[in-house]
ZALOTOR-947712 format. One record per residue (C-alpha): x, y, z; residue number from 1. Coordinates in Angstrom, 1 decimal, padded with zeros to 4 digits. Layout:
// ZALOTOR-947712
+--------+--------+--------+-----+
!     c1 !     c2 !     c3 !  nr !
+--------+--------+--------+-----+
!      X !      Y !      Z ! NUM !
...
+--------+--------+--------+-----+
This chain:
// ZALOTOR-947712
+--------+--------+--------+-----+
!     c1 !     c2 !     c3 !  nr !
+--------+--------+--------+-----+
!  043.2 !  034.1 !  003.5 !   1 !
!  046.5 !  036.2 !  003.8 !   2 !
!  049.8 !  034.1 !  005.7 !   3 !
!  051.1 !  037.2 !  008.6 !   4 !
!  053.7 !  039.8 !  007.1 !   5 !
!  055.9 !  042.0 !  008.8 !   6 !
!  057.0 !  045.2 !  007.7 !   7 !
!  059.6 !  047.5 !  009.5 !   8 !
!  059.0 !  050.9 !  009.1 !   9 !
!  061.8 !  052.8 !  011.2 !  10 !
!  065.0 !  051.3 !  013.3 !  11 !
!  067.0 !  053.6 !  015.6 !  12 !
!  070.2 !  055.4 !  014.6 !  13 !
!  071.9 !  054.3 !  018.3 !  14 !
!  070.6 !  051.0 !  019.8 !  15 !
!  069.2 !  047.9 !  017.7 !  16 !
!  064.9 !  049.0 !  018.5 !  17 !
!  063.2 !  049.1 !  015.2 !  18 !
!  059.3 !  049.8 !  014.9 !  19 !
!  057.3 !  048.4 !  012.1 !  20 !
!  053.2 !  046.6 !  011.1 !  21 !
!  052.4 !  042.9 !  012.0 !  22 !
!  049.7 !  042.4 !  009.6 !  23 !
!  047.2 !  039.5 !  010.0 !  24 !
!  043.4 !  038.3 !  009.2 !  25 !
!  042.1 !  040.2 !  011.9 !  26 !
!  043.7 !  043.9 !  011.9 !  27 !
!  047.4 !  045.7 !  012.2 !  28 !
!  049.3 !  045.9 !  014.3 !  29 !
!  051.8 !  048.7 !  015.2 !  30 !
!  055.2 !  047.2 !  016.8 !  31 !
!  056.5 !  047.0 !  019.5 !  32 !
!  053.3 !  046.0 !  021.5 !  33 !
!  052.9 !  044.8 !  025.0 !  34 !
!  049.6 !  041.9 !  024.5 !  35 !
!  047.7 !  041.5 !  027.4 !  36 !
!  047.2 !  037.8 !  028.9 !  37 !
!  044.1 !  036.3 !  029.0 !  38 !
!  044.6 !  033.4 !  030.2 !  39 !
!  041.4 !  031.2 !  029.9 !  40 !
!  039.6 !  033.6 !  027.6 !  41 !
!  039.8 !  036.9 !  029.3 !  42 !
!  042.3 !  039.0 !  030.7 !  43 !
!  041.7 !  039.2 !  034.5 !  44 !
!  039.0 !  042.2 !  035.4 !  45 !
!  039.0 !  043.4 !  032.4 !  46 !
!  036.3 !  043.4 !  029.8 !  47 !
!  036.5 !  043.6 !  026.5 !  48 !
!  035.2 !  046.9 !  025.9 !  49 !
!  038.1 !  048.4 !  028.5 !  50 !
!  040.7 !  045.5 !  025.9 !  51 !
!  039.9 !  048.8 !  023.6 !  52 !
!  038.4 !  051.2 !  025.0 !  53 !
!  040.7 !  052.4 !  027.8 !  54 !
!  044.2 !  050.1 !  027.4 !  55 !
!  043.5 !  050.2 !  023.6 !  56 !
!  045.3 !  046.1 !  023.3 !  57 !
!  046.0 !  045.2 !  019.1 !  58 !
!  046.2 !  041.8 !  020.1 !  59 !
!  045.8 !  039.3 !  023.4 !  60 !
!  047.1 !  035.9 !  024.4 !  61 !
!  044.8 !  033.0 !  024.7 !  62 !
!  046.3 !  030.0 !  027.0 !  63 !
!  046.5 !  026.4 !  025.2 !  64 !
!  046.5 !  024.1 !  028.0 !  65 !
!  043.4 !  026.8 !  030.4 !  66 !
!  041.6 !  026.2 !  027.2 !  67 !
!  041.6 !  022.6 !  026.1 !  68 !
!  041.0 !  021.8 !  029.4 !  69 !
!  037.9 !  024.6 !  030.5 !  70 !
!  035.3 !  025.9 !  028.4 !  71 !
!  036.9 !  022.0 !  026.0 !  72 !
!  037.2 !  022.3 !  021.9 !  73 !
!  034.0 !  020.9 !  021.6 !  74 !
!  032.3 !  024.9 !  022.9 !  75 !
!  035.1 !  027.1 !  021.2 !  76 !
!  034.5 !  024.9 !  017.7 !  77 !
!  030.5 !  024.8 !  018.3 !  78 !
!  031.1 !  029.1 !  019.2 !  79 !
!  033.4 !  029.6 !  016.1 !  80 !
!  036.4 !  029.7 !  017.5 !  81 !
!  037.7 !  032.1 !  020.1 !  82 !
!  037.1 !  035.2 !  018.6 !  83 !
!  033.9 !  034.7 !  018.6 !  84 !
!  033.3 !  032.9 !  021.6 !  85 !
!  035.0 !  035.8 !  023.7 !  86 !
!  033.4 !  038.5 !  021.8 !  87 !
!  037.4 !  039.5 !  020.5 !  88 !
!  037.6 !  040.8 !  016.6 !  89 !
!  041.2 !  041.4 !  016.9 !  90 !
!  044.4 !  039.3 !  016.4 !  91 !
!  044.6 !  036.7 !  019.3 !  92 !
!  048.1 !  034.8 !  020.1 !  93 !
!  047.9 !  031.3 !  021.8 !  94 !
!  050.8 !  029.7 !  023.1 !  95 !
!  051.2 !  025.9 !  022.9 !  96 !
!  050.5 !  024.5 !  027.1 !  97 !
!  054.2 !  023.5 !  027.0 !  98 !
!  055.4 !  026.1 !  030.0 !  99 !
!  051.6 !  025.2 !  032.1 ! 100 !
!  052.6 !  021.7 !  031.6 ! 101 !
!  056.1 !  022.1 !  032.7 ! 102 !
!  055.9 !  024.0 !  035.4 ! 103 !
!  053.5 !  020.6 !  037.2 ! 104 !
!  056.4 !  019.4 !  037.8 ! 105 !
!  055.6 !  016.6 !  040.0 ! 106 !
!  052.9 !  015.0 !  037.9 ! 107 !
!  053.8 !  015.4 !  034.3 ! 108 !
!  056.5 !  013.0 !  032.7 ! 109 !
!  058.6 !  014.5 !  029.1 ! 110 !
!  059.5 !  011.5 !  026.3 ! 111 !
!  059.8 !  011.9 !  022.6 ! 112 !
!  056.5 !  011.8 !  022.0 ! 113 !
!  055.0 !  014.8 !  024.5 ! 114 !
!  054.2 !  014.8 !  028.0 ! 115 !
!  051.5 !  013.5 !  030.3 ! 116 !
!  050.1 !  015.4 !  032.6 ! 117 !
!  047.3 !  015.5 !  034.9 ! 118 !
!  044.7 !  018.2 !  035.0 ! 119 !
!  045.2 !  020.8 !  038.1 ! 120 !
!  041.3 !  021.0 !  037.6 ! 121 !
!  040.1 !  017.5 !  038.1 ! 122 !
!  043.5 !  015.1 !  038.1 ! 123 !
!  042.3 !  013.9 !  034.5 ! 124 !
!  045.4 !  012.6 !  032.9 ! 125 !
!  046.3 !  014.2 !  029.7 ! 126 !
!  048.4 !  013.8 !  026.2 ! 127 !
!  049.7 !  016.7 !  024.6 ! 128 !
!  052.1 !  015.9 !  021.9 ! 129 !
!  053.3 !  018.7 !  019.2 ! 130 !
!  051.1 !  017.0 !  016.6 ! 131 !
!  048.1 !  017.6 !  018.8 ! 132 !
!  048.9 !  021.1 !  020.3 ! 133 !
!  048.2 !  021.8 !  016.9 ! 134 !
!  045.5 !  020.6 !  016.8 ! 135 !
!  044.1 !  022.2 !  019.8 ! 136 !
!  045.5 !  025.0 !  018.1 ! 137 !
!  043.5 !  024.9 !  015.4 ! 138 !
!  040.6 !  024.6 !  017.2 ! 139 !
!  041.1 !  027.2 !  019.4 ! 140 !
!  041.6 !  029.7 !  016.5 ! 141 !
!  044.3 !  032.1 !  017.4 ! 142 !
!  045.8 !  033.9 !  014.6 ! 143 !
!  049.9 !  033.3 !  015.8 ! 144 !
!  050.2 !  030.3 !  016.9 ! 145 !
!  052.7 !  028.8 !  019.3 ! 146 !
!  055.3 !  025.4 !  018.6 ! 147 !
!  055.7 !  023.0 !  021.4 ! 148 !
!  058.6 !  023.9 !  023.2 ! 149 !
!  060.2 !  021.9 !  026.5 ! 150 !
!  061.3 !  025.4 !  028.8 ! 151 !
!  064.2 !  024.4 !  030.8 ! 152 !
!  064.7 !  025.7 !  034.4 ! 153 !
!  066.7 !  028.8 !  034.2 ! 154 !
!  069.6 !  026.9 !  035.9 ! 155 !
!  069.5 !  023.8 !  034.0 ! 156 !
!  073.2 !  022.9 !  033.3 ! 157 !
!  074.8 !  022.3 !  029.9 ! 158 !
!  074.5 !  018.7 !  029.0 ! 159 !
!  070.4 !  019.2 !  029.9 ! 160 !
!  069.7 !  022.5 !  027.5 ! 161 !
!  071.5 !  020.7 !  025.0 ! 162 !
!  069.1 !  017.9 !  025.0 ! 163 !
!  066.2 !  019.6 !  025.8 ! 164 !
!  066.6 !  022.0 !  023.0 ! 165 !
!  067.5 !  019.4 !  020.2 ! 166 !
!  064.3 !  017.6 !  021.6 ! 167 !
!  062.5 !  021.2 !  021.2 ! 168 !
!  064.1 !  020.8 !  017.6 ! 169 !
!  062.8 !  017.2 !  016.3 ! 170 !
!  059.3 !  018.2 !  017.7 ! 171 !
!  059.3 !  021.7 !  016.2 ! 172 !
!  059.8 !  019.9 !  012.5 ! 173 !
!  056.6 !  018.0 !  014.3 ! 174 !
!  054.5 !  020.7 !  014.8 ! 175 !
!  055.6 !  022.2 !  011.0 ! 176 !
!  053.9 !  019.0 !  009.6 ! 177 !
!  051.3 !  019.2 !  011.1 ! 178 !
!  050.6 !  022.7 !  010.4 ! 179 !
!  051.5 !  022.6 !  006.9 ! 180 !
!  049.3 !  019.0 !  006.8 ! 181 !
!  046.2 !  021.0 !  008.5 ! 182 !
!  043.8 !  024.3 !  007.7 ! 183 !
!  042.6 !  026.5 !  010.0 ! 184 !
!  038.6 !  026.1 !  010.7 ! 185 !
!  037.5 !  029.4 !  010.4 ! 186 !
!  038.4 !  031.0 !  007.9 ! 187 !
!  041.1 !  032.8 !  008.0 ! 188 !
!  044.7 !  032.4 !  008.3 ! 189 !
!  047.0 !  030.7 !  011.0 ! 190 !
!  050.3 !  031.1 !  011.8 ! 191 !
!  052.9 !  029.7 !  013.1 ! 192 !
!  056.3 !  031.0 !  015.4 ! 193 !
!  059.2 !  028.1 !  016.8 ! 194 !
!  060.4 !  029.2 !  020.3 ! 195 !
!  064.6 !  029.7 !  020.3 ! 196 !
!  065.7 !  027.8 !  023.6 ! 197 !
!  069.5 !  027.0 !  024.8 ! 198 !
!  069.2 !  028.1 !  027.9 ! 199 !
!  072.0 !  030.9 !  029.6 ! 200 !
!  074.6 !  028.7 !  026.4 ! 201 !
!  075.1 !  031.1 !  024.0 ! 202 !
!  076.1 !  028.2 !  021.9 ! 203 !
!  073.8 !  026.4 !  022.0 ! 204 !
!  070.8 !  029.6 !  021.4 ! 205 !
!  072.6 !  030.8 !  018.8 ! 206 !
!  072.6 !  026.3 !  017.2 ! 207 !
!  068.5 !  027.9 !  017.7 ! 208 !
!  068.7 !  030.9 !  015.9 ! 209 !
!  070.1 !  029.2 !  013.2 ! 210 !
!  067.7 !  026.3 !  013.0 ! 211 !
!  064.8 !  027.8 !  013.4 ! 212 !
!  065.7 !  031.3 !  010.7 ! 213 !
!  066.5 !  028.0 !  008.2 ! 214 !
!  062.3 !  027.2 !  008.5 ! 215 !
!  061.3 !  030.6 !  007.5 ! 216 !
!  058.7 !  030.9 !  009.6 ! 217 !
!  056.6 !  034.0 !  010.0 ! 218 !
!  057.3 !  035.2 !  012.9 ! 219 !
!  060.1 !  033.6 !  015.8 ! 220 !
!  059.7 !  033.9 !  019.6 ! 221 !
!  062.8 !  034.1 !  022.1 ! 222 !
!  061.6 !  031.5 !  025.1 ! 223 !
!  063.9 !  030.5 !  028.4 ! 224 !
!  064.7 !  034.0 !  029.2 ! 225 !
!  063.2 !  035.6 !  032.4 ! 226 !
!  062.6 !  031.7 !  034.6 ! 227 !
!  065.4 !  033.2 !  037.0 ! 228 !
!  068.2 !  034.0 !  035.7 ! 229 !
!  070.0 !  037.6 !  036.4 ! 230 !
!  068.7 !  040.4 !  034.2 ! 231 !
!  071.9 !  041.4 !  032.8 ! 232 !
!  072.3 !  037.4 !  031.7 ! 233 !
!  068.3 !  037.7 !  030.6 ! 234 !
!  069.7 !  041.1 !  028.2 ! 235 !
!  072.6 !  039.6 !  027.1 ! 236 !
!  071.2 !  036.2 !  026.0 ! 237 !
!  068.4 !  038.3 !  024.6 ! 238 !
!  070.8 !  040.6 !  022.3 ! 239 !
!  072.7 !  037.4 !  021.3 ! 240 !
!  069.1 !  036.0 !  020.1 ! 241 !
!  068.4 !  039.1 !  018.4 ! 242 !
!  071.8 !  039.9 !  016.6 ! 243 !
!  071.2 !  035.9 !  015.3 ! 244 !
!  067.5 !  035.8 !  014.0 ! 245 !
!  066.3 !  037.3 !  010.7 ! 246 !
!  065.7 !  041.0 !  011.2 ! 247 !
!  062.7 !  040.6 !  008.6 ! 248 !
!  060.5 !  038.7 !  010.1 ! 249 !
!  059.1 !  040.0 !  014.0 ! 250 !
!  060.6 !  038.1 !  016.8 ! 251 !
!  058.7 !  037.4 !  020.8 ! 252 !
!  060.4 !  037.2 !  023.4 ! 253 !
!  057.9 !  035.7 !  025.4 ! 254 !
!  056.9 !  036.2 !  029.3 ! 255 !
!  059.1 !  039.7 !  029.9 ! 256 !
!  058.2 !  041.6 !  032.1 ! 257 !
!  058.8 !  044.7 !  033.9 ! 258 !
!  059.0 !  047.9 !  032.5 ! 259 !
!  062.6 !  048.7 !  032.4 ! 260 !
!  062.8 !  045.1 !  031.2 ! 261 !
!  060.7 !  045.9 !  027.9 ! 262 !
!  062.5 !  049.0 !  027.3 ! 263 !
!  065.8 !  047.5 !  027.7 ! 264 !
!  064.7 !  044.3 !  025.3 ! 265 !
!  063.2 !  046.9 !  022.5 ! 266 !
!  066.2 !  048.4 !  022.3 ! 267 !
!  068.4 !  044.9 !  021.4 ! 268 !
!  065.6 !  044.1 !  019.2 ! 269 !
!  062.7 !  042.5 !  020.2 ! 270 !
!  059.4 !  043.5 !  018.5 ! 271 !
!  056.5 !  041.5 !  020.9 ! 272 !
!  056.1 !  041.4 !  024.9 ! 273 !
!  053.6 !  039.5 !  026.9 ! 274 !
!  053.2 !  039.1 !  030.9 ! 275 !
!  050.8 !  038.3 !  033.9 ! 276 !
!  052.4 !  041.4 !  036.0 ! 277 !
!  050.7 !  044.0 !  034.6 ! 278 !
!  047.6 !  042.3 !  036.1 ! 279 !
!  048.7 !  040.1 !  038.5 ! 280 !
!  050.7 !  043.0 !  040.9 ! 281 !
!  047.3 !  045.9 !  039.9 ! 282 !
!  045.8 !  043.0 !  041.7 ! 283 !
!  047.7 !  043.4 !  044.4 ! 284 !
!  048.0 !  047.1 !  044.2 ! 285 !
!  051.1 !  047.9 !  042.3 ! 286 !
!  050.8 !  050.6 !  040.3 ! 287 !
!  052.9 !  051.1 !  037.9 ! 288 !
!  052.6 !  054.6 !  036.8 ! 289 !
!  054.3 !  057.4 !  034.3 ! 290 !
!  056.0 !  059.0 !  037.8 ! 291 !
!  057.0 !  055.6 !  038.9 ! 292 !
!  055.6 !  052.5 !  041.1 ! 293 !
!  053.0 !  053.1 !  043.6 ! 294 !
!  052.2 !  050.6 !  046.0 ! 295 !
!  048.6 !  051.8 !  046.9 ! 296 !
!  048.2 !  049.6 !  049.8 ! 297 !
!  051.0 !  052.4 !  051.5 ! 298 !
!  048.8 !  054.9 !  053.9 ! 299 !
!  050.7 !  057.9 !  052.7 ! 300 !
!  047.6 !  057.4 !  049.2 ! 301 !
!  044.9 !  057.6 !  052.3 ! 302 !
!  044.2 !  061.1 !  051.8 ! 303 !
!  045.4 !  061.7 !  048.1 ! 304 !
!  042.7 !  062.8 !  046.1 ! 305 !
!  044.7 !  063.3 !  042.6 ! 306 !
!  043.9 !  061.3 !  040.1 ! 307 !
!  046.3 !  057.5 !  039.5 ! 308 !
!  048.3 !  058.6 !  036.7 ! 309 !
!  047.2 !  061.6 !  034.6 ! 310 !
!  050.5 !  061.4 !  032.0 ! 311 !
!  048.1 !  058.4 !  030.1 ! 312 !
!  045.4 !  058.5 !  028.0 ! 313 !
!  043.3 !  056.2 !  030.3 ! 314 !
!  040.0 !  057.7 !  031.6 ! 315 !
!  039.9 !  055.1 !  034.3 ! 316 !
!  043.6 !  056.5 !  035.5 ! 317 !
!  042.2 !  059.8 !  035.4 ! 318 !
!  038.7 !  059.7 !  036.8 ! 319 !
!  039.8 !  057.8 !  040.1 ! 320 !
!  042.2 !  059.3 !  042.9 ! 321 !
!  044.9 !  057.3 !  044.6 ! 322 !
!  042.5 !  057.5 !  048.0 ! 323 !
!  039.7 !  055.4 !  046.5 ! 324 !
!  041.8 !  053.5 !  044.8 ! 325 !
!  043.6 !  052.7 !  048.1 ! 326 !
!  039.8 !  052.5 !  049.6 ! 327 !
!  038.5 !  050.1 !  047.5 ! 328 !
!  041.6 !  047.8 !  048.0 ! 329 !
!  041.6 !  047.9 !  052.0 ! 330 !
!  038.0 !  046.8 !  051.7 ! 331 !
!  038.8 !  043.9 !  048.8 ! 332 !
!  036.1 !  045.5 !  046.4 ! 333 !
!  035.7 !  043.9 !  043.1 ! 334 !
!  036.3 !  047.1 !  041.7 ! 335 !
!  039.8 !  048.1 !  042.7 ! 336 !
!  041.3 !  044.9 !  040.7 ! 337 !
!  039.8 !  046.5 !  037.8 ! 338 !
!  040.6 !  050.1 !  037.7 ! 339 !
!  044.2 !  048.3 !  039.3 ! 340 !
!  044.6 !  045.8 !  035.7 ! 341 !
!  042.6 !  048.4 !  033.7 ! 342 !
!  045.1 !  051.0 !  034.7 ! 343 !
!  048.5 !  048.9 !  034.4 ! 344 !
!  047.3 !  047.9 !  031.0 ! 345 !
!  046.7 !  051.0 !  029.2 ! 346 !
!  050.1 !  052.4 !  031.1 ! 347 !
!  052.1 !  049.5 !  029.4 ! 348 !
!  050.2 !  050.3 !  025.7 ! 349 !
!  051.2 !  054.2 !  026.6 ! 350 !
!  054.6 !  052.9 !  027.0 ! 351 !
!  054.5 !  050.8 !  023.5 ! 352 !
!  053.6 !  053.5 !  022.2 ! 353 !
!  055.7 !  056.2 !  023.2 ! 354 !
!  058.7 !  053.6 !  022.8 ! 355 !
!  057.5 !  053.7 !  019.3 ! 356 !
!  057.3 !  057.1 !  018.9 ! 357 !
!  060.8 !  057.9 !  020.3 ! 358 !
!  062.4 !  055.1 !  017.2 ! 359 !
!  060.8 !  057.2 !  014.9 ! 360 !
!  062.4 !  060.8 !  016.3 ! 361 !
!  065.3 !  058.5 !  016.2 ! 362 !
!  066.3 !  059.8 !  020.1 ! 363 !
!  064.9 !  056.1 !  021.5 ! 364 !
!  067.7 !  055.5 !  023.1 ! 365 !
!  068.2 !  059.1 !  025.9 ! 366 !
!  064.2 !  058.7 !  026.0 ! 367 !
!  064.7 !  054.9 !  027.0 ! 368 !
!  067.9 !  055.8 !  029.4 ! 369 !
!  066.0 !  058.2 !  031.1 ! 370 !
!  062.7 !  056.1 !  031.6 ! 371 !
!  064.1 !  053.1 !  032.8 ! 372 !
!  065.8 !  055.0 !  035.9 ! 373 !
!  061.9 !  056.4 !  035.9 ! 374 !
!  059.3 !  053.4 !  035.8 ! 375 !
!  061.9 !  051.9 !  039.0 ! 376 !
!  061.0 !  054.6 !  041.3 ! 377 !
!  059.1 !  053.3 !  044.5 ! 378 !
!  056.9 !  056.6 !  044.8 ! 379 !
+--------+--------+--------+-----+
């Protein structure tokens, strides 16, 4: 078993963009990378073969909260972990479940010990502590595990953000103690990433970055952004965090976002991204393409028999017309959700690969500026 490593290969001469290779026991990940979200052990409406062949996903996410509740740890352990359970032999990152638990604002209570909450499935009561969350993620078996943190609302006042941050740091210490006193269950290395918090306050963010950097984890995450703050504020805080996190470890910006958000944040020094947007928006008729954004429900596509997008390397994007996909959406055929989800995720993968190539070529910034404008166009 070998711990995760990160090799930095290229730096853009104008921006902070960079490209590298993350190595795990389940394979290498070329960065920058977008990670499809497989909440309950499945990327919605997408098969594992489509993830590898059409989307060319290098790593996916599993959700600790949802997998803990269903199918449960007994099933996952008996199956030999999430990789074997879902038939996926590439890397997996598991979140801590904290974001989901804290979003249950009406049925959860937070204190120093952890967080008690009620299941959204049957109303049963549960407790997540830093130690329990590490143990759950050991049972799930992700290559990358996330520390248990509190994600304060985007509009949090300074004192709340400060108290929350300090508790997140205490929880991190407990996560690390539990992580270091346990081992993986399935014969390969697992890695723990701490999460930077601190709201929109630079002094708190700096304090969090420095505290987390002192732990010398194999990677670090930036949390608590894209939670309602203005885009420019998100970019400002992201840049600030990247400036205060170690350059020799990968930086993961959690839950972001649109293609233009991702491009801007690559330029600030982020390596890893995830978001439900490609699949969720796809199921709701919004397509991201190399020419701009399409609402496939619009009548203008009714007689457009051209491919969804011939600019990316994805069979579904080439094989089906806009008119056909619009028809499927209107008819509420399940195939519509698969085509749209596969296409959107393939576009995100294409965008990451293009970004990597332009970082390598040294012209990322000019390309990024053009693509930010293009990806926002409403067709």
